[in-house]
VEXDREN-2710 file (C-alpha; in Angstrom, 1 decimal):
% VEXDREN-2710
k/r/px/py/pz
1/MET/30.1/-37.4/-21.5
2/LYS/29.7/-37.0/-18.5
3/THR/27.8/-33.9/-18.5
4/LYS/25.9/-34.9/-21.3
5/THR/24.5/-38.2/-18.5
6/ILE/24.3/-34.9/-15.8
7/ILE/21.4/-33.9/-18.5
8/LEU/20.3/-36.5/-19.6
9/LEU/18.6/-37.9/-16.2
10/LEU/18.3/-34.2/-14.7
11/LEU/16.2/-34.6/-17.7
12/GLY/14.5/-37.9/-17.1
13/CYS/13.9/-36.9/-13.0
14/THR/12.2/-33.9/-14.8
15/PHE/9.8/-36.0/-16.5
16/PHE/8.9/-38.4/-13.6
17/GLY/7.8/-35.6/-11.9
18/VAL/5.2/-34.1/-13.5
19/GLY/4.4/-37.8/-14.8
20/PHE/4.4/-38.5/-11.2
21/VAL/2.6/-34.9/-10.5
22/SER/-0.2/-36.4/-13.7
23/VAL/-1.3/-38.5/-12.4
24/LEU/-1.4/-37.8/-9.0
25/PHE/-4.0/-34.7/-10.1
26/LEU/-6.1/-37.2/-11.8
27/MET/-6.4/-40.2/-9.5
28/SER/-7.2/-37.3/-7.2
29/GLU/-9.8/-35.7/-9.7
30/GLU/-11.6/-39.4/-9.9
31/LYS/-11.5/-39.7/-6.3
32/MET/-13.6/-36.9/-6.3
33/GLN/-15.8/-37.6/-9.0
34/ARG/-16.2/-41.4/-7.8
35/ASN/-17.5/-43.2/-4.7
36/ASN/-17.8/-47.0/-4.7
37/ALA/-19.5/-47.2/-1.7
38/PHE/-22.8/-47.0/-3.5
39/GLN/-24.8/-48.3/-5.7
40/ARG/-27.0/-46.3/-8.2
41/ARG/-30.9/-48.4/-9.3
42/TYR/-31.4/-48.1/-13.0
43/PRO/-34.7/-49.1/-14.1
44/HIS/-35.9/-49.3/-17.9
45/HIS/-36.6/-46.3/-19.4
46/PRO/-37.7/-44.3/-16.3
47/SER/-38.3/-41.1/-18.2
48/GLU/-37.7/-40.3/-22.0
49/LYS/-37.0/-37.2/-23.7
50/ILE/-39.5/-35.5/-26.0
51/LYS/-38.3/-32.7/-27.0
52/GLU/-36.0/-29.4/-27.0
53/LEU/-35.8/-26.0/-27.9
54/ASP/-33.2/-23.4/-28.8
55/ILE/-33.6/-20.6/-26.5
56/GLN/-30.6/-19.2/-28.2
57/PHE/-28.8/-17.5/-25.0
58/ASN/-27.4/-19.9/-21.6
59/SER/-28.3/-16.8/-19.3
60/TYR/-32.2/-18.0/-18.6
61/TYR/-33.4/-19.5/-16.0
62/ILE/-37.0/-21.2/-15.0
63/ALA/-39.2/-19.2/-12.9
64/GLY/-41.9/-21.1/-12.4
65/PHE/-44.8/-22.0/-14.5
66/TYR/-48.4/-20.4/-14.4
67/ASN/-51.3/-21.4/-16.7
68/ASP/-50.1/-24.6/-18.6
69/SER/-47.4/-22.2/-19.2
70/ILE/-43.2/-22.0/-18.6
71/TYR/-41.9/-18.4/-17.5
72/LEU/-37.7/-18.9/-18.1
73/GLY/-36.7/-14.7/-16.9
74/ASN/-32.4/-13.4/-17.8
75/HIS/-29.5/-12.8/-15.7
76/MET/-29.0/-10.1/-18.3
77/ALA/-32.4/-8.8/-19.0
78/PRO/-34.5/-8.4/-15.4
79/SER/-37.6/-7.5/-17.2
80/HIS/-37.5/-9.8/-19.6
81/LEU/-39.2/-12.6/-19.8
82/LEU/-39.7/-15.5/-22.4
83/VAL/-42.5/-17.5/-22.3
84/THR/-43.7/-20.7/-23.5
85/ASP/-46.0/-23.6/-23.8
86/LEU/-45.7/-26.8/-22.3
87/GLU/-44.9/-28.9/-25.3
88/LEU/-42.5/-25.9/-26.1
89/THR/-44.0/-25.4/-29.2
90/ASP/-44.2/-21.2/-29.0
91/THR/-43.0/-18.9/-27.4
92/ILE/-43.1/-15.2/-27.0
93/HIS/-41.4/-11.9/-25.5
94/ILE/-43.0/-9.9/-23.0
95/ARG/-41.5/-7.4/-21.0
96/LEU/-41.9/-5.7/-17.2
97/GLU/-43.3/-2.6/-15.9
98/ILE/-40.4/-2.2/-13.0
99/THR/-42.1/0.8/-10.5
100/GLU/-39.7/2.6/-8.4
101/SER/-36.2/0.7/-10.4
102/GLU/-34.5/3.8/-10.6
103/GLN/-34.2/4.4/-7.1
104/TYR/-32.0/0.7/-6.0
105/PRO/-28.8/-0.2/-7.5
106/PHE/-29.3/-3.8/-8.5
107/SER/-27.3/-6.2/-9.5
108/ASN/-29.0/-9.9/-8.8
109/VAL/-32.4/-9.9/-10.0
110/ASN/-34.3/-12.6/-10.1
111/ALA/-37.5/-13.2/-11.4
112/LYS/-40.1/-16.2/-9.4
113/ILE/-43.9/-17.2/-10.2
114/SER/-46.3/-17.9/-7.7
115/ASP/-49.6/-18.8/-8.8
116/SER/-50.5/-15.4/-11.0
117/ASN/-48.2/-13.1/-9.2
118/ILE/-44.2/-12.4/-10.7
119/TYR/-42.0/-11.4/-8.0
120/LEU/-38.7/-10.0/-9.0
121/MET/-36.6/-10.2/-6.1
122/ASP/-32.7/-9.1/-5.1
123/GLY/-31.2/-10.3/-2.0
124/THR/-28.0/-7.2/-2.3
125/VAL/-30.6/-4.3/-2.2
126/PRO/-32.5/-6.2/-0.5
127/ILE/-35.8/-6.0/-1.7
128/ILE/-39.3/-7.4/-3.8
129/TYR/-41.7/-6.4/-6.8
130/LYS/-44.7/-8.1/-6.9
131/GLY/-47.4/-7.7/-9.6
132/LYS/-50.3/-9.8/-11.8
133/ILE/-48.8/-11.7/-15.0
134/LYS/-51.0/-10.1/-16.9
135/GLU/-50.9/-6.8/-15.9
136/ARG/-47.2/-6.9/-16.3
137/ILE/-46.1/-4.3/-14.0
138/VAL/-44.2/-5.3/-10.7
139/SER/-44.0/-2.6/-7.7
140/PRO/-42.7/-2.4/-4.4
141/PHE/-44.0/-5.1/-1.5
142/ILE/-41.5/-5.6/0.8
143/LYS/-39.0/-2.7/1.1
144/GLU/-35.6/-3.1/3.4
145/SER/-36.6/-6.9/4.6
146/ALA/-33.7/-8.9/5.0
147/TYR/-30.0/-9.0/3.1
148/PHE/-30.4/-12.6/1.7
149/SER/-28.4/-15.0/-1.0
150/ARG/-31.3/-17.8/-1.5
151/ILE/-35.3/-17.0/-1.4
152/SER/-37.7/-19.4/-1.9
153/ILE/-41.5/-18.3/-1.9
154/ILE/-44.0/-19.8/0.4
155/ASP/-47.7/-18.0/-0.5
156/THR/-49.0/-15.5/-0.5
157/THR/-48.5/-14.7/3.7
158/GLY/-44.1/-14.4/2.9
159/PHE/-40.7/-16.0/1.9
160/VAL/-37.9/-18.7/3.0
161/VAL/-34.6/-16.9/2.8
162/LYS/-31.2/-18.0/4.2
163/SER/-29.8/-14.6/5.5
164/MET/-26.4/-13.9/7.3
165/SER/-27.0/-13.6/10.9
166/ASN/-25.3/-9.8/12.5
167/LYS/-24.4/-12.4/16.0
168/THR/-22.6/-15.6/14.4
169/SER/-21.4/-14.1/10.6
170/LYS/-22.9/-17.8/9.6
171/TYR/-25.7/-18.6/6.9
172/VAL/-29.3/-18.9/8.8
173/LEU/-33.3/-19.8/7.4
174/GLY/-34.9/-17.6/7.9
175/LYS/-38.9/-16.3/7.4
176/ILE/-40.2/-12.7/5.6
177/GLU/-43.7/-12.0/6.8
178/THR/-45.7/-10.7/4.5
179/GLY/-48.1/-9.4/7.5
180/GLY/-45.6/-8.0/9.2
181/GLU/-44.5/-5.5/7.0
182/GLY/-41.5/-7.9/5.7
183/SER/-40.5/-8.9/9.5
184/VAL/-38.4/-12.0/9.9
185/ARG/-38.1/-14.6/12.3
186/LEU/-34.4/-15.4/11.9
187/HIS/-34.5/-19.6/13.0
188/ASP/-30.4/-20.4/13.5
189/ASP/-31.4/-24.1/15.0
190/LEU/-32.0/-25.6/11.3
191/LEU/-28.6/-24.8/9.3
192/GLU/-25.6/-26.9/10.9
193/ALA/-21.9/-25.7/10.5
194/GLN/-19.1/-28.1/10.4
195/ILE/-16.7/-25.9/9.1
196/ASP/-17.3/-21.8/9.2
197/GLY/-21.0/-21.8/9.1
198/VAL/-20.7/-20.4/5.6
199/PHE/-19.5/-22.6/2.5
200/ASP/-20.2/-25.9/4.1
201/THR/-23.9/-24.6/4.7
202/ASP/-24.8/-24.0/1.3
203/GLY/-27.7/-25.3/-0.9
204/MET/-31.1/-25.0/-2.6
205/ILE/-34.6/-24.0/-1.0
206/LEU/-37.2/-25.5/-2.6
207/ASN/-40.4/-25.6/-2.0
208/ASN/-42.9/-28.6/-1.6
209/TYR/-46.0/-27.0/-2.8
210/GLN/-48.3/-30.3/-2.5
211/ASN/-47.2/-31.4/0.7
212/LYS/-46.6/-27.9/1.8
213/GLN/-42.9/-28.4/3.1
214/LEU/-40.1/-26.9/3.0
215/ILE/-36.9/-29.0/2.2
216/TYR/-33.1/-27.9/2.3
217/VAL/-30.7/-30.3/0.3
218/TYR/-27.1/-29.3/0.9
219/TYR/-24.3/-28.8/-1.2
220/TYR/-21.5/-30.7/0.5
221/ARG/-22.8/-33.8/2.3
222/ASN/-25.1/-36.6/1.6
223/GLU/-28.6/-34.5/3.5
224/TYR/-31.3/-32.8/3.7
225/PHE/-34.2/-31.6/5.4
226/ILE/-37.4/-31.3/5.7
227/THR/-39.7/-28.6/7.4
228/ASP/-43.1/-27.1/7.6
229/TYR/-44.1/-23.7/6.3
230/TYR/-43.1/-21.9/9.5
231/LEU/-39.6/-23.4/9.3
232/ASN/-40.0/-26.2/12.2
233/LEU/-38.0/-28.9/11.6
234/ILE/-39.9/-32.3/10.5
235/GLU/-37.4/-34.3/9.6
236/LYS/-33.5/-34.7/8.8
237/ARG/-32.3/-36.9/5.7
238/LYS/-29.5/-38.7/4.5
239/THR/-28.7/-39.7/0.6
240/ILE/-26.9/-42.6/-1.2
241/ASP/-23.8/-40.5/-1.3
242/THR/-21.5/-41.6/1.9
243/ILE/-20.0/-37.9/2.2
244/SER/-21.9/-36.4/5.4
245/LYS/-18.8/-33.9/6.0
246/ALA/-18.7/-31.1/3.4
247/GLN/-15.2/-32.2/2.2
248/LEU/-13.9/-27.9/1.4
249/GLU/-10.8/-26.1/3.3
250/VAL/-11.9/-22.0/3.3
251/ILE/-9.4/-19.6/3.4
252/SER/-10.9/-16.5/6.1
253/TYR/-9.3/-12.9/5.7
254/SER/-8.4/-10.6/8.8
255/THR/-8.3/-7.7/7.2
256/ASN/-11.5/-7.3/5.5
257/ASN/-13.2/-10.7/6.8
258/LYS/-14.2/-12.2/4.0
259/ARG/-14.0/-16.1/3.1
260/THR/-13.2/-17.4/0.4
261/LEU/-12.5/-21.5/-0.9
262/LYS/-9.4/-22.9/-2.0
263/GLY/-8.9/-25.9/-4.5
264/ASN/-11.4/-28.6/-5.5
265/GLN/-14.5/-29.2/-3.2
266/VAL/-16.7/-32.2/-3.7
267/ILE/-19.7/-31.1/-4.8
268/VAL/-22.4/-33.8/-4.2
269/ASN/-26.1/-32.7/-4.9
270/SER/-25.6/-29.9/-7.3
271/ASN/-29.4/-29.4/-8.6
272/SER/-32.5/-30.6/-7.0
273/ALA/-36.5/-29.9/-7.7
274/THR/-39.3/-31.5/-5.9
275/TYR/-43.0/-32.9/-7.0
276/GLY/-45.2/-34.3/-5.0
277/ASN/-43.9/-37.7/-3.3
278/TYR/-40.3/-37.0/-4.7
279/LEU/-37.8/-35.5/-4.4
280/PHE/-35.0/-35.5/-7.5
281/ILE/-31.3/-34.6/-7.0
282/ASN/-28.7/-34.2/-9.3
283/SER/-25.4/-35.5/-8.2
284/PRO/-22.0/-35.6/-10.4
285/ARG/-20.8/-38.1/-8.7
286/LEU/-20.3/-41.2/-10.3
287/GLY/-21.3/-44.7/-8.1
288/LYS/-19.8/-48.5/-8.4
289/TYR/-19.6/-49.8/-11.9
290/GLU/-20.6/-46.3/-13.6
291/SER/-17.8/-44.9/-16.4
292/GLU/-17.2/-41.4/-16.9
293/ASP/-18.2/-41.5/-20.0
294/ASN/-21.7/-41.4/-19.1
295/LEU/-21.0/-37.9/-17.7
296/LYS/-19.9/-36.4/-21.2
297/HIS/-23.8/-36.4/-22.3
298/ALA/-25.9/-37.3/-19.5
299/SER/-27.1/-35.7/-16.3
300/ILE/-27.7/-38.5/-13.8
301/ILE/-31.0/-37.8/-11.1
302/ASP/-31.4/-39.6/-7.8
303/VAL/-34.9/-40.0/-7.0
304/TYR/-36.1/-39.7/-3.4
305/ASN/-39.9/-41.2/-1.8
306/LEU/-40.8/-37.8/0.5
307/THR/-43.2/-39.9/2.3
308/ASP/-40.8/-42.4/4.0
309/GLY/-36.7/-41.3/2.7
310/ASN/-36.3/-44.1/1.0
311/TYR/-34.2/-44.0/-2.1
312/LEU/-36.8/-44.9/-5.4
313/LEU/-34.8/-45.0/-8.0
314/SER/-31.7/-43.1/-11.2
315/PHE/-31.9/-42.0/-14.8
316/TYR/-30.0/-40.1/-16.8
317/LEU/-31.1/-37.4/-18.6
318/TYR/-29.3/-37.8/-21.8
319/HIS/-28.4/-34.1/-23.9
320/HIS/-27.5/-33.7/-27.2
321/ASN/-23.8/-32.3/-25.9
322/ARG/-21.4/-32.1/-23.5
323/GLU/-22.3/-29.0/-22.2
324/ASN/-23.9/-29.2/-18.1
325/LEU/-27.1/-29.2/-17.2
326/LYS/-28.0/-25.7/-15.7
327/GLU/-31.5/-26.1/-13.8
328/PHE/-34.5/-28.4/-13.8
329/LYS/-37.3/-28.2/-12.5
330/VAL/-41.1/-31.1/-12.1
331/TYR/-43.9/-30.2/-13.4
332/LYS/-46.5/-33.0/-13.2
333/ASN/-44.9/-35.8/-15.3
334/ARG/-42.8/-33.4/-16.5
335/ILE/-38.9/-33.2/-16.5
336/TYR/-38.0/-29.3/-17.6
337/ALA/-33.9/-29.1/-17.9
338/LEU/-32.2/-26.1/-19.8
339/ILE/-28.1/-27.1/-20.9
340/GLU/-27.3/-24.3/-22.3
341/ASN/-28.8/-22.3/-25.1
342/ASP/-31.9/-25.6/-25.1
343/ILE/-34.3/-26.3/-22.6
344/ILE/-35.6/-29.5/-23.0
345/VAL/-38.8/-31.5/-22.2
346/TYR/-38.6/-35.2/-20.0
347/GLU/-41.6/-37.5/-19.7
348/LEU/-41.6/-39.0/-16.4
349/LYS/-43.1/-43.1/-17.2
350/ASP/-45.9/-43.4/-14.8
351/THR/-44.3/-47.5/-14.2
352/TYR/-42.5/-44.9/-11.9
353/PHE/-44.1/-42.4/-10.8
354/ASP/-47.3/-41.4/-9.4
355/LEU/-47.7/-37.6/-10.6
END
């Protein structure tokens, strides 16, 4: 009898321990996802879903817009592009001819469209190809300029890249000048390190062609900043979230000088886009009074006025399944979003947006 009592007691302690840990885990997950310190404004239907198109594969990404068409690159096939009109009514597949491609060990090629030009870029080589969209041929444009993890086309004068500094082993922003045979000018005063200067400074480089400005949106903190095309700082600004310092744990290995992230990290801004006087940020964080169920079939978009930095409103991008929003771009008065195998177009109502 005594042995049976001990066994039952041990089992009870085990179940209690497992349950207690599970509750703590769920509470920590909710804390990471929720922030009751801010409250969003949701006006009545500022966006409306118009149409969706099944593009068969989830390896597509948005390369850009040209001549009232949207171009999709494919991570699995760098020379392949899927082109569709803005209404998603017709699609064509095109293949690029890449000259001198056998000379470079590509590992992360991305296509980008700017005006009538198409660029293929791989920051791990590094090399930038360029060609005319109509000709469908790209050739080496800039060779061995700078290694980069992110890049944005400014215009015909150059590119802005996020690159690792040889001096500090931290990320910096820099500009590749096309007129100087790919010379790079680094600006180590823009990205502000909080923990390691690598993971904590990670973010998105956005080009606002209408205002001729660059916007850098941090992933792990409630901050973005604006520069001109020469990377001169214009202003630093905050989002409505309250996480001002990145919440992540970085592990450094002295043997190979590598760093990795440990455990869960709080992502404040997961996707972003800009057009006209607006900044659109997809946030995975719930505000006050918001239900977790909403994130099962929709993505939250927060909108900011770039003129004065004010938060304007938020809205949901609804989608038919539980897949996450991979990427979105704003073009004129439309949002084009990639969700799993679909591209979905939404219209922004002129009641709320001047686009």
